[in-house]
C-alpha positions as CSV (number, residue, x, y, z in Angstrom):
1,M,-1.4,23.6,23.0
2,L,1.4,22.4,21.4
3,N,0.7,23.6,18.1
4,D,4.8,24.7,17.2
5,I,5.6,20.6,16.2
6,Y,8.1,21.0,13.8
7,Q,8.9,18.4,12.0
8,S,13.0,19.0,10.7
9,L,13.8,15.1,9.7
10,D,16.1,14.5,7.0
11,P,15.2,12.4,4.3
12,V,18.5,11.2,3.6
13,A,19.5,9.0,6.2
14,F,23.5,8.3,5.7
15,S,25.4,9.4,3.0
16,V,29.0,7.6,1.1
17,G,30.1,10.0,-1.0
18,P,28.5,11.3,-4.2
19,F,26.3,8.0,-2.6
20,A,22.7,9.2,-0.9
21,V,20.6,6.3,0.9
22,R,16.8,7.9,1.6
23,W,14.8,7.2,4.4
24,Y,11.9,6.5,1.4
25,G,13.9,3.6,-0.5
26,I,14.9,2.4,3.1
27,A,11.3,1.6,3.5
28,Y,10.2,-0.4,0.1
29,V,13.3,-2.6,0.8
30,L,12.3,-2.9,4.2
31,G,8.9,-3.2,3.4
32,F,10.0,-5.8,0.5
33,I,12.0,-7.9,3.2
34,C,9.1,-8.5,5.8
35,A,6.5,-9.0,3.0
36,G,8.8,-11.9,2.1
37,L,8.9,-13.3,5.7
38,M,5.3,-13.2,6.3
39,I,3.9,-14.8,3.0
40,W,6.6,-17.6,3.5
41,R,5.1,-17.8,7.7
42,V,1.6,-17.7,6.6
43,A,2.1,-20.6,3.4
44,K,4.0,-22.2,6.2
45,R,1.1,-22.1,9.1
46,W,-1.7,-22.9,6.1
47,R,0.6,-26.0,4.8
48,I,1.1,-24.6,1.5
49,R,4.3,-25.3,-0.1
50,V,6.3,-22.7,-0.6
51,D,9.7,-22.7,-2.0
52,E,13.0,-20.4,-2.3
53,D,11.9,-20.1,-6.4
54,A,8.5,-19.8,-5.6
55,L,9.0,-16.7,-2.8
56,F,11.3,-15.9,-5.5
57,T,8.8,-15.6,-8.2
58,I,6.9,-14.2,-6.3
59,M,8.3,-10.7,-4.9
60,L,10.0,-10.7,-8.3
61,C,6.0,-10.3,-9.9
62,V,5.1,-8.1,-6.7
63,I,7.8,-6.0,-6.8
64,I,7.5,-4.9,-10.5
65,G,3.8,-5.0,-10.1
66,I,3.9,-2.4,-7.3
67,I,6.9,0.2,-9.4
68,V,5.2,-0.2,-12.9
69,G,1.9,0.0,-11.4
70,G,2.8,2.7,-8.5
71,R,4.3,5.2,-11.1
72,L,1.4,4.9,-14.4
73,G,-1.0,5.3,-11.7
74,Y,0.1,8.4,-10.4
75,V,0.8,9.2,-14.4
76,L,-2.7,8.4,-15.0
77,F,-4.7,9.2,-11.6
78,Y,-2.6,12.4,-10.5
79,G,-0.7,13.3,-13.6
80,N,-3.3,16.3,-14.4
81,G,-1.8,15.6,-18.5
82,Y,1.4,16.9,-17.3
83,Y,3.3,13.6,-18.4
84,F,1.5,13.6,-21.8
85,E,3.6,17.1,-22.6
86,H,6.4,15.4,-20.4
87,P,6.8,11.8,-21.5
88,L,10.7,11.4,-20.3
89,E,9.5,12.4,-16.7
90,I,7.8,8.9,-16.8
91,F,10.6,7.3,-16.4
92,A,11.9,9.7,-13.7
93,L,11.0,7.8,-10.8
94,N,13.9,10.0,-8.2
95,H,11.3,13.6,-9.0
96,G,8.6,10.8,-6.9
97,G,4.6,10.1,-8.0
98,M,3.6,7.2,-6.8
99,S,0.0,6.1,-6.1
100,F,-1.0,3.4,-4.0
101,H,-4.1,2.3,-5.9
102,G,-2.1,2.0,-9.0
103,G,0.4,-0.3,-7.3
104,L,-2.4,-2.4,-5.6
105,I,-3.6,-2.8,-9.6
106,G,-0.4,-3.4,-10.7
107,V,0.0,-5.7,-8.4
108,M,-3.2,-7.9,-8.9
109,V,-2.5,-8.2,-12.2
110,A,2.0,-9.2,-11.7
111,G,-0.1,-12.3,-9.4
112,I,-2.1,-13.5,-12.5
113,V,1.6,-14.0,-13.5
114,A,2.6,-15.1,-10.0
115,A,-0.2,-17.8,-9.6
116,R,0.9,-19.6,-12.9
117,L,4.1,-19.6,-11.6
118,T,4.1,-21.0,-8.7
119,H,0.3,-23.0,-9.8
120,I,-1.0,-21.0,-6.8
121,P,-4.1,-20.6,-6.7
122,Y,-5.0,-16.6,-7.2
123,L,-6.4,-15.6,-4.4
124,T,-4.6,-18.2,-2.5
125,L,-1.8,-15.8,-3.2
126,A,-4.2,-12.2,-2.6
127,D,-5.2,-13.9,0.8
128,M,-0.9,-14.0,1.8
129,G,0.2,-10.8,0.7
130,C,-2.5,-9.5,2.2
131,V,-1.6,-10.1,5.5
132,A,2.4,-8.7,4.1
133,A,0.8,-6.0,2.1
134,P,0.1,-4.0,5.5
135,L,3.8,-3.8,6.5
136,G,4.7,-2.2,2.9
137,L,2.0,0.3,3.5
138,L,3.7,1.2,7.5
139,F,7.1,1.7,6.1
140,G,6.2,4.3,2.9
141,R,3.9,6.2,5.1
142,L,6.5,6.9,8.4
143,A,8.9,7.1,4.8
144,N,5.6,9.9,3.2
145,F,6.2,11.6,7.0
146,V,10.1,12.0,7.4
147,N,10.3,13.5,3.8
148,G,7.1,15.7,5.0
149,E,5.2,14.9,2.2
150,L,1.9,14.6,1.5
151,W,0.2,16.2,4.5
152,G,-3.2,16.7,6.1
153,A,-4.9,20.0,6.2
154,P,-4.6,23.3,8.6
155,T,-5.8,21.9,11.7
156,D,-5.8,23.7,16.0
157,L,-4.7,20.4,16.9
158,P,-2.8,20.0,19.8
159,W,-0.7,17.6,17.6
160,G,-0.6,19.6,14.4
161,V,2.5,19.7,12.5
162,V,4.2,22.2,10.9
163,F,6.6,20.8,7.9
164,G,7.4,24.3,6.7
165,G,8.4,24.9,2.9
166,T,5.4,24.6,0.7
167,A,2.9,23.3,3.2
168,G,3.3,26.9,5.0
169,D,4.1,27.3,8.9
170,M,0.5,26.8,9.6
171,P,0.4,23.4,11.8
172,R,-1.4,20.8,10.1
173,H,-3.1,16.8,10.2
174,P,0.0,14.3,10.5
175,S,-2.2,12.7,8.5
176,Q,0.7,10.2,7.2
177,L,0.5,8.6,10.5
178,Y,-2.8,8.3,10.9
179,E,-2.2,6.2,7.2
180,A,0.5,4.4,8.8
181,F,-1.4,3.8,12.2
182,L,-4.4,2.9,10.4
183,E,-3.5,1.6,6.9
184,G,0.1,-0.3,8.1
185,L,-0.7,-1.4,11.9
186,V,-4.7,-2.0,12.1
187,I,-5.8,-3.4,8.8
188,F,-1.8,-5.8,10.2
189,C,-3.3,-6.9,12.9
190,V,-6.6,-7.8,11.7
191,M,-5.0,-10.1,8.6
192,F,-2.9,-11.3,11.1
193,L,-5.0,-12.4,12.8
194,L,-7.4,-13.7,10.9
195,S,-4.4,-15.8,9.4
196,R,-4.6,-18.2,12.3
197,K,-7.5,-19.5,12.2
198,R,-7.4,-23.2,11.3
199,P,-8.2,-24.7,9.1
200,P,-7.6,-21.0,7.1
201,R,-10.7,-19.3,6.0
202,P,-12.3,-19.4,2.6
203,R,-9.9,-18.8,-0.1
204,G,-10.4,-14.4,-1.2
205,T,-11.7,-13.9,2.1
206,L,-8.9,-12.1,3.1
207,F,-8.3,-10.5,0.3
208,G,-12.5,-9.1,0.3
209,I,-11.5,-7.4,4.1
210,F,-8.1,-5.5,3.2
211,L,-9.5,-3.8,-0.5
212,I,-12.8,-2.6,1.9
213,M,-10.9,-2.0,5.1
214,Y,-8.6,0.0,2.9
215,G,-10.7,1.8,0.7
216,V,-12.4,3.0,4.0
217,F,-9.7,4.5,6.0
218,R,-8.3,5.7,3.0
219,F,-11.9,7.4,2.0
220,L,-12.0,8.5,5.6
221,I,-8.7,10.1,6.8
222,E,-9.1,12.0,2.5
223,F,-10.8,14.0,5.0
224,V,-8.3,15.7,7.1
225,R,-5.8,15.3,4.1
226,E,-4.3,17.4,1.5
227,P,-4.9,17.1,-2.2
228,D,-2.6,17.3,-4.3
229,V,-1.7,20.1,-5.5
230,Q,-2.3,20.1,-9.5
231,L,-5.9,18.9,-8.6
232,G,-7.2,19.6,-5.7
233,Y,-10.6,19.1,-4.5
234,L,-12.7,17.5,-7.7
235,W,-15.8,19.2,-9.7
236,G,-15.1,22.3,-7.1
237,G,-17.2,20.1,-4.3
238,W,-15.0,17.9,-1.4
239,L,-13.9,14.4,-3.0
240,T,-10.7,13.9,-3.5
241,M,-8.6,11.5,-6.2
242,G,-8.2,9.5,-3.1
243,Q,-11.4,9.1,-2.3
244,L,-12.8,8.8,-5.9
245,L,-11.0,5.8,-6.5
246,S,-11.1,4.4,-3.0
247,V,-15.6,3.5,-3.3
248,P,-14.2,0.8,-6.5
249,L,-11.8,-0.8,-3.6
250,I,-14.6,-0.9,-1.2
251,I,-17.3,-2.4,-3.8
252,A,-14.8,-5.2,-5.2
253,G,-13.9,-6.3,-1.5
254,V,-17.5,-6.8,-0.8
255,C,-17.6,-8.3,-4.0
256,V,-15.4,-10.8,-3.5
257,L,-15.8,-11.9,-0.1
258,I,-19.6,-12.6,-0.8
259,Y,-17.7,-14.9,-3.4
260,A,-15.5,-16.1,-0.9
261,V,-18.5,-17.0,1.2
262,R,-20.3,-18.6,-0.8
263,T,-18.0,-21.0,-3.1
264,K,-16.2,-21.4,0.1
265,K,-12.9,-22.9,-0.9
266,P,-10.0,-24.3,0.4
267,Q,-6.8,-22.5,1.5
268,Q,-4.3,-24.6,-0.7
269,G,-2.3,-25.0,-4.2
270,L,-2.0,-28.1,-6.2
271,P,-2.6,-31.3,-4.6
272,E,1.6,-31.3,-5.0
273,L,2.1,-28.5,-3.5
274,I,0.6,-29.3,-0.2
275,Q,2.6,-30.0,2.4
276,K,2.1,-33.8,4.2
């Protein structure tokens, strides 16, 4: 058995004097860069004109949406009242605490602004974003593993990992790697392959599939992921906050997919934005 695997990776990538660069920050930067490149590439394949100004606008909205939405989502969904007693801690991003579900809501709201500014239909932007988003999830979950956070439940499987610290000395599921594989790599491969169809699939198709796949994968992984200590299992049962928040994503994804199939609107922006 290989249950004595220890996670001893340093969260700090490198230091320059008093300035420390962490892998988590690098993951965010890489995620945004790859997302921007992927959006540009998909737009080109779909013959939707996205110039430098439009791409900058889209990415700025995405970054603001993820940071603001992710932080507020954590405060509301996982704070358990702590931030209402310590409101200044809401702005202490260096203390950690980001929620994917909150970040997704933030990006969806910011996408409305981006769609208006770039004159690209909202669902077309959402579809392009869904091809790019899994790459950010991949880097983020790998960074969670390096940080030794969001670990899984105890296990006796041969790939159990000892994280130490508050996680204790018992082997645990490397749930961060499970999520990196399913939510990151698998969803990206599906989204990328779907994006290559010519003509492109109806507007909203990729968005709906992304919501369904992420919701299902996250719901299942939560069974082997340790719930947040301040919340535990909800209502004294087996349900976690992550599972509770994933159910609406699945329902929303089904509704979006049905809408896309029924309306069959093409993937395109305004006529003047279409490349000849």
